[in-house]
C-alpha positions as CSV (number, residue, x, y, z in Angstrom):
1,M,-55.3,164.2,-38.7
2,V,-56.5,163.0,-42.1
3,R,-53.9,163.0,-44.9
4,R,-54.8,164.3,-48.3
5,F,-54.8,161.6,-51.1
6,R,-55.6,161.7,-54.8
7,T,-58.6,159.3,-55.2
8,H,-61.3,158.3,-57.6
9,L,-63.6,157.1,-54.8
10,A,-67.3,157.9,-55.4
11,P,-68.4,161.1,-53.6
12,L,-70.9,159.3,-51.3
13,W,-68.4,156.6,-50.2
14,T,-65.8,159.3,-49.5
15,A,-68.2,161.3,-47.4
16,A,-69.1,158.2,-45.4
17,F,-65.4,157.3,-44.9
18,L,-64.6,160.8,-43.6
19,A,-67.6,160.8,-41.3
20,T,-66.4,157.5,-39.8
21,L,-63.0,159.0,-39.2
22,A,-64.4,162.1,-37.6
23,A,-66.4,159.9,-35.2
24,Q,-63.3,158.3,-33.8
25,P,-62.1,159.7,-30.4
26,A,-58.9,161.7,-30.3
27,D,-56.0,160.6,-28.2
28,A,-56.3,163.8,-26.2
29,H,-58.7,166.7,-26.3
30,L,-56.3,169.6,-25.7
31,S,-52.6,170.6,-25.7
32,I,-53.0,174.4,-25.3
33,L,-55.4,176.1,-23.0
34,R,-56.4,179.7,-23.8
35,Q,-59.0,182.0,-22.4
36,G,-61.8,182.6,-24.8
37,S,-60.9,179.4,-26.8
38,E,-60.5,176.2,-24.8
39,V,-61.2,178.0,-21.5
40,G,-64.1,180.3,-20.5
41,G,-63.8,184.1,-20.5
42,A,-62.0,186.2,-23.1
43,Q,-58.3,187.0,-23.8
44,E,-57.7,190.4,-22.3
45,A,-54.5,192.4,-21.8
46,G,-53.0,191.8,-18.4
47,D,-55.2,188.9,-17.1
48,Q,-52.2,186.8,-16.2
49,F,-54.1,183.6,-17.0
50,G,-51.9,180.7,-15.9
51,R,-50.2,182.6,-13.0
52,A,-51.0,179.5,-10.9
53,V,-52.1,176.0,-11.9
54,A,-53.1,172.9,-9.9
55,A,-54.7,169.6,-10.5
56,G,-57.2,167.4,-8.6
57,D,-60.3,165.3,-9.0
58,I,-62.9,167.8,-7.9
59,N,-66.0,165.9,-9.1
60,G,-64.9,162.4,-8.1
61,D,-65.1,160.9,-11.6
62,G,-61.7,159.4,-11.4
63,F,-60.0,161.9,-13.7
64,E,-57.8,164.8,-12.6
65,D,-59.2,168.2,-13.4
66,L,-57.1,171.3,-14.2
67,I,-57.5,174.5,-12.1
68,M,-55.9,177.7,-13.4
69,G,-55.7,181.2,-11.9
70,A,-56.1,184.5,-13.7
71,P,-55.4,186.9,-10.8
72,Q,-55.8,190.1,-12.8
73,E,-59.0,189.1,-14.5
74,D,-61.5,192.0,-14.4
75,I,-64.9,191.0,-13.0
76,G,-67.3,193.3,-14.6
77,S,-66.1,196.8,-13.8
78,V,-64.0,195.5,-10.9
79,A,-60.4,195.7,-12.1
80,N,-57.9,192.9,-11.3
81,A,-60.3,191.1,-8.9
82,G,-59.2,187.7,-10.2
83,A,-60.8,184.4,-11.1
84,I,-60.0,180.7,-11.4
85,F,-60.9,178.5,-14.3
86,V,-61.5,174.7,-14.3
87,N,-61.2,172.4,-17.3
88,R,-62.4,168.9,-16.5
89,G,-60.4,165.7,-17.0
90,S,-61.6,162.8,-19.1
91,K,-60.3,159.4,-20.3
92,Y,-58.8,161.3,-23.2
93,G,-57.2,164.0,-21.2
94,V,-58.2,167.6,-20.2
95,T,-61.3,168.7,-22.2
96,H,-62.9,172.1,-22.9
97,E,-66.4,170.6,-22.5
98,G,-68.0,171.8,-19.3
99,T,-65.4,174.5,-18.6
100,T,-66.3,176.6,-15.6
101,W,-64.9,179.8,-14.0
102,Y,-65.3,181.2,-10.5
103,S,-64.8,184.7,-9.0
104,A,-65.1,185.6,-5.3
105,A,-68.8,186.0,-6.0
106,H,-69.0,182.2,-6.6
107,M,-67.2,181.6,-3.4
108,T,-68.0,183.3,-0.1
109,G,-67.1,186.8,-0.9
110,T,-67.4,189.7,-3.3
111,P,-65.0,190.7,-6.1
112,S,-62.6,193.3,-4.8
113,A,-60.5,195.6,-7.0
114,G,-56.9,194.5,-7.1
115,A,-57.5,191.3,-4.9
116,N,-55.7,189.1,-7.4
117,L,-57.8,186.0,-6.5
118,G,-56.1,183.0,-8.2
119,W,-52.5,184.2,-7.4
120,C,-51.8,180.8,-6.0
121,L,-53.6,177.5,-5.7
122,A,-53.5,174.2,-3.7
123,V,-55.7,171.1,-4.0
124,A,-56.5,168.3,-1.6
125,D,-59.4,166.4,-0.2
126,L,-59.6,168.4,3.0
127,N,-62.6,166.7,4.6
128,R,-62.0,163.2,3.1
129,D,-65.3,163.0,1.4
130,G,-63.9,161.7,-1.8
131,F,-63.8,165.0,-3.7
132,D,-60.8,167.2,-4.0
133,D,-61.1,170.8,-2.7
134,V,-59.4,173.9,-3.9
135,V,-57.7,176.6,-1.9
136,V,-57.3,179.9,-3.6
137,G,-55.1,182.8,-2.6
138,A,-56.2,186.4,-2.9
139,P,-53.2,188.1,-1.3
140,F,-54.0,191.7,-2.4
141,E,-57.6,191.7,-1.2
142,T,-58.7,194.7,0.9
143,I,-60.1,193.5,4.2
144,G,-62.1,196.3,5.9
145,S,-59.9,199.4,5.4
146,A,-56.6,197.3,5.2
147,A,-55.4,197.3,1.5
148,N,-53.5,194.3,0.4
149,A,-54.2,192.5,3.6
150,G,-55.1,189.3,1.7
151,S,-57.4,186.3,2.2
152,I,-57.9,182.7,1.0
153,Y,-61.0,181.1,-0.3
154,I,-61.7,177.4,-0.1
155,M,-64.1,175.7,-2.5
156,R,-65.5,172.3,-1.8
157,G,-65.5,169.5,-4.5
158,S,-68.7,167.8,-5.3
159,P,-70.2,165.6,-8.1
160,S,-71.3,168.8,-9.9
161,G,-68.0,170.6,-9.4
162,L,-66.8,173.3,-7.0
163,Q,-69.1,174.7,-4.4
164,P,-68.5,177.7,-2.0
165,W,-67.3,176.7,1.4
166,L,-64.9,178.8,3.5
167,S,-62.9,182.0,3.5
168,L,-60.1,182.9,5.9
169,D,-58.1,186.0,6.7
170,Q,-55.6,186.7,9.4
171,A,-58.3,187.6,12.0
172,D,-59.3,183.9,11.8
173,F,-55.9,183.1,13.2
174,G,-56.0,185.6,16.0
175,A,-53.7,187.9,14.2
176,N,-54.2,191.5,13.2
177,V,-55.4,192.3,9.7
178,E,-53.0,195.0,8.5
179,T,-52.3,196.9,5.3
180,G,-49.8,195.1,3.1
181,D,-49.7,191.7,4.9
182,K,-50.3,189.8,1.7
183,F,-51.9,186.8,3.4
184,G,-52.5,184.1,0.8
185,F,-49.4,184.9,-1.2
186,S,-48.3,181.2,-0.9
187,I,-50.2,178.1,0.1
188,A,-49.2,174.5,0.8
189,I,-51.1,171.4,2.1
190,G,-49.6,168.6,4.1
191,N,-50.2,166.6,7.3
192,F,-48.4,168.2,10.2
193,N,-49.8,165.9,12.9
194,D,-50.2,162.6,11.0
195,D,-53.9,162.3,11.5
196,L,-56.5,161.6,8.8
197,Y,-57.0,165.1,7.5
198,P,-54.8,167.5,5.5
199,D,-53.6,170.7,7.0
200,L,-53.0,174.1,5.5
201,V,-50.1,176.6,5.8
202,I,-50.4,180.1,4.3
203,G,-47.7,182.6,3.6
204,S,-48.1,186.3,4.6
205,P,-44.7,187.8,3.5
206,G,-45.9,191.4,4.0
207,E,-46.6,190.9,7.7
208,G,-45.0,193.4,10.1
209,N,-43.2,195.7,7.6
210,S,-42.5,192.7,5.4
211,V,-40.8,190.7,8.2
212,G,-43.2,188.0,7.1
213,A,-45.1,185.1,8.7
214,A,-46.7,181.8,7.9
215,L,-50.0,180.8,9.4
216,Y,-51.2,177.2,9.7
217,V,-54.5,175.5,10.5
218,L,-55.0,171.8,11.2
219,G,-57.6,169.8,9.3
220,T,-60.7,168.1,10.8
221,S,-63.6,166.0,9.5
222,V,-65.4,169.2,8.6
223,G,-62.4,170.9,6.9
224,P,-59.5,173.1,8.0
225,L,-61.1,174.4,11.2
226,G,-58.8,172.9,13.8
227,E,-56.0,174.3,15.9
228,R,-54.2,177.4,14.4
229,G,-50.9,179.0,14.8
230,V,-48.3,181.4,13.5
231,L,-44.7,180.8,12.5
232,D,-41.9,183.3,11.9
233,L,-38.1,183.4,11.8
234,G,-38.0,184.1,15.5
235,D,-39.0,180.5,16.1
236,S,-35.5,179.5,14.9
237,G,-33.8,181.9,17.2
238,Q,-33.1,184.5,14.5
239,V,-33.5,188.2,14.8
240,M,-36.3,189.2,12.4
241,Q,-35.7,192.0,10.0
242,A,-37.9,194.3,7.9
243,G,-37.9,193.1,4.4
244,D,-37.1,189.4,5.0
245,Q,-40.5,188.4,3.5
246,F,-40.6,185.1,5.3
247,G,-43.5,183.0,3.9
248,Y,-42.8,184.3,0.3
249,S,-42.5,180.6,-0.7
250,I,-43.8,177.5,1.2
251,A,-43.4,173.7,0.7
252,V,-44.2,170.7,2.9
253,G,-43.0,167.1,3.1
254,N,-41.6,164.4,5.3
255,L,-38.0,165.7,5.8
256,M,-37.2,164.4,9.3
257,A,-37.8,161.4,11.6
258,G,-41.4,160.8,12.3
259,P,-44.5,160.4,10.1
260,E,-45.5,164.0,10.2
261,D,-44.8,166.5,7.4
262,E,-42.4,169.4,8.0
263,I,-43.1,173.0,6.8
264,V,-40.4,174.8,4.8
265,C,-40.7,178.5,4.4
266,G,-38.6,180.8,2.3
267,A,-37.3,184.3,3.2
268,P,-35.6,185.1,-0.1
269,F,-35.0,188.8,0.8
270,R,-33.3,188.2,4.1
271,S,-30.0,190.0,4.6
272,E,-26.9,188.9,6.6
273,P,-25.6,190.9,9.5
274,S,-22.4,191.2,7.5
275,G,-24.1,193.5,5.1
276,N,-24.9,191.1,2.3
277,V,-28.4,192.1,1.3
278,N,-31.2,189.8,0.0
279,C,-29.1,186.7,0.3
280,G,-32.1,184.7,1.5
281,A,-32.7,181.9,3.9
282,I,-35.2,179.1,4.7
283,M,-36.7,177.7,7.9
284,V,-37.8,174.2,8.5
285,T,-40.5,173.5,11.2
286,P,-41.0,169.9,12.2
287,G,-44.3,168.3,12.6
288,S,-45.5,166.4,15.7
289,P,-48.5,164.6,16.9
290,S,-49.9,167.9,18.1
291,G,-49.0,169.8,15.0
292,P,-46.1,172.1,13.9
293,K,-43.4,172.3,16.6
294,A,-42.4,176.0,16.2
295,S,-39.8,175.9,19.0
296,S,-37.8,173.2,17.2
297,S,-37.6,175.2,13.9
298,R,-34.2,175.2,12.1
299,Y,-32.7,178.0,10.1
300,Y,-30.6,177.5,6.9
301,T,-28.7,179.8,4.6
302,A,-27.3,178.9,1.2
303,P,-24.9,175.9,1.3
304,G,-21.3,176.9,0.6
305,S,-21.6,180.6,1.1
306,A,-24.5,183.1,1.1
307,Q,-24.3,185.6,-1.8
308,R,-25.6,189.1,-2.1
309,S,-28.9,189.5,-3.8
310,A,-29.1,185.8,-4.8
311,N,-32.6,185.3,-3.2
312,F,-32.0,181.8,-1.8
313,G,-35.5,180.5,-0.9
314,F,-37.3,182.3,-3.7
315,S,-39.0,179.0,-4.7
316,L,-39.3,175.6,-2.9
317,A,-40.3,172.0,-3.6
318,V,-40.2,168.9,-1.5
319,G,-40.0,165.3,-2.8
320,R,-38.0,162.1,-3.0
321,L,-35.2,163.7,-4.9
322,M,-32.3,161.8,-3.5
323,Q,-31.5,158.3,-2.1
324,G,-32.3,157.7,1.5
325,P,-35.3,157.4,3.8
326,Y,-36.2,161.1,3.8
327,A,-37.5,163.6,1.3
328,A,-35.3,166.4,0.1
329,V,-36.0,170.1,-0.4
330,A,-35.2,171.9,-3.7
331,V,-34.4,175.5,-3.1
332,G,-34.4,178.1,-5.9
333,E,-31.7,180.7,-5.8
334,P,-32.5,182.5,-9.1
335,L,-30.2,185.5,-8.9
336,R,-27.0,183.7,-7.8
337,D,-23.9,184.5,-9.8
338,I,-22.3,181.5,-11.3
339,H,-18.8,182.8,-12.1
340,P,-18.4,184.6,-14.5
341,V,-22.1,184.8,-15.3
342,P,-24.2,187.2,-13.2
343,D,-27.7,186.2,-12.1
344,A,-27.4,182.8,-13.8
345,G,-29.2,181.2,-10.9
346,R,-29.2,177.7,-9.4
347,V,-31.2,175.2,-7.5
348,V,-29.9,173.5,-4.4
349,V,-31.2,170.1,-3.4
350,I,-30.8,169.4,0.3
351,P,-31.7,166.0,1.8
352,G,-33.6,165.6,5.0
353,G,-32.3,163.8,8.0
354,V,-33.2,162.5,11.5
355,S,-33.0,165.9,13.1
356,G,-33.0,168.4,10.1
357,L,-31.6,169.1,6.7
358,S,-28.2,167.6,5.8
359,T,-26.5,170.6,4.2
360,S,-23.2,168.8,3.9
361,S,-24.9,166.5,1.4
362,A,-26.5,169.3,-0.7
363,V,-26.3,169.1,-4.4
364,E,-26.1,172.1,-6.7
365,V,-28.1,172.0,-9.9
366,L,-27.1,174.4,-12.7
367,E,-28.8,175.1,-16.0
368,S,-25.8,173.6,-17.8
369,A,-26.6,170.3,-16.2
370,A,-29.9,170.2,-17.9
371,G,-28.4,170.9,-21.3
372,G,-28.8,174.7,-21.2
373,A,-26.1,177.3,-21.2
374,L,-25.1,179.7,-18.5
């Protein structure tokens, strides 16, 4: 910013001085990103630009690029088909120069009404070629005659930006493609077998009358084309119920003994046999040298006591959040009553351990702990 001063400088000297200032690089290019301004496209009612965001170096220039979803972007006359937008990184930060956008037509598909491409995003160098790749969820895409069956698209990074690569739906995992499955509702990337290549896990919370499932595929040198499998709450010995929506949320990280990542899946609308509805639960599936070990999955409800309609497992994150050799999982429970405030919500941080989560060491995080008010 140039301050205004009263001056008696000659007009030509002043013009040269201001031109010199204008030529100096800014500390950062952007602080706010809007469609039609700093980002391509135009601001339109209902686009939901920013519904998902992710970062990665997709062109290999050493700077992280920003990828943003607008799942209800209209593509021509195709309503709510969805799109993603990329703003490149630079030594000054994210820039609007060279902004690009992509619909299914730029990937390996065709824009589909109501597909909501860009609903969720995940980024990693899936084939280890030095360029980050982008996985895009389109959970409401119609596959054949199955409405809201869902799919994912994978775009390959390159020196010139994102390129079309792969698309997957449930048929690629040996599962039935059915109306309302919502495959691609959530996505996470980890390394479930501790090899060189990142692996994918994709949530399908509408599977089987909203019982839900999570489908994984192991990475290879040519991308996520290795062994595939399906996880559900039955893997932890639980009776699956309509409406659980297992796979609504997913996170991955090294929570247990061994170098492989574990998969954490949320079922935030699961009800207890006692009649408490929508209490929620999570399931942790350990990794192994051969991939996710479904038969060793463990089931967890809210530490302390489950609460009606609290939606434990609505959101998830895994990281080194506590002391000790293992990562911890942060579990969102957004509608938990914190007496006497209804639906105040909380986050529960549960550390990992040799054989599973250590619920006895869980820590409750409330809004008031962050300076807010319940």
